[in-house]
N, C-alpha and C positions, 0 to 999 in steps of 0.2 A: 616169257613171251605173252604179251597181251595185244590182241587185235581189236580195233574199234572201227566200225563201218557204219556210215550214215546212209540213209536212203530217204526217199520221199520228196526230193526237190523237183522242180519243174517250172513251167511257165504258167502263170495265173494272172487273170485280170485284176486290176485294183479293186479292192473290196472283197476279194475271194479269200479262200482258206487253203492251207496245206497242213499236213501233219508230217513232221520229220521223225524218223526213228533212228535210234543209235543202238546197235547191237555189239556187245563186247563178248569176246571169247578168249580162250587160252587160260592163262593163270589169273583169272578174274576173282574178285571178291565182291560180295554183296555190300561190303563196307566202303566201296569206292564212292566218293562224291562224283557227281556228273555235272558237266557244264556245257553250255552252247556259246560259241563265239561266231562272229561273222567278219568278213572282210570284203569291202567293195573296192572296185578299181580305183587306184590312187589314194586310198585311205588306209590307215592303220587298222589292224585287227582290233575289234572291240567286243566287249562283253555283252552278252544277250541275256542269259539266264543260267541259274545253277540250282542244284538240289543236293542236300546232304545224303548220307548213306541210308538213312531210314525215312527220308522224305519229309522230315519234320521241320526243315529249315530251307527256305527258298529265297532267291533274290532275282530281281528283274532290273534291267536297264530302264531308265525313265522313258526312253523312246518306245518301249514295247509294253509297258505296264497297261493292263486292261485289255490287251489284244492277244498276247501270247500266254500260254500256260505250259509249265514244265511238269512232268510227272515221270514216274519210274515204276517198273515191275521187276523187282529184284530176282524173283524166281526165274524170270526169263532173261536176266542180265541185259535188260533193255531200258532205255530212257526215251522219252518222247518230247517233242515240242509242238504243241498245237498252235498254229499261227492263223489268227482270224483278222479280218478287216485289214488285209495287207495293203501296203502303200508302195508306190514306186521306189521310195527311199529305203525300203526293206530289201531291195535287190542286192544280193551279195552271195559269196560262197559261204555256206554255213558249216562250221566244224563242231564236232562233238569231241569232248575230252573227258578223261577219267583221272581222278586224283586219289592216290593212296592215303592222303591226309584224312579223308572221310567227311570233312566239313565243307559246305558250300562256300566258295570264294569267288570274287570278281576278278582276280588277277590270273592272267594266262600262265604266268611262270610257276604257279602252284600246281599245275596239272602235269601228269606224268606220261599219259598216253593220248594220242591224237588220231582221229580219223583223217581220211583224205579230203573230205569236204564234199558237199553236195550243192549244186547251183540252184539258187532260187531267183527267178526273174519275175518281177511284177510289172505288167504293162499298164499303161495309162490310156 
């Protein structure tokens, strides 16, 4: 049993910042890769960012490069997504996911455990 819980979402003006946190518990391993995905109303779930088990390999969607930063603290079983310069088009439910594979990937089907999501709304 692995539990993944996101937090940190909310309502923020355009240009503002939020930091999302993802806490994993249960039968966790520090060798999980961690990923962030998002889904806006009427759109498919899309990749946002991912980090491999040791933090040495990261990926970002083109839409968030230069604005978002993914990090992790394995001792705390926690991953973070720092979101700066937020835009209205960033509005979505953000999901954290963990992969036993251990390598960062951009494909949602490679992840094994998912959180319930946290709403991020960026007003204009």
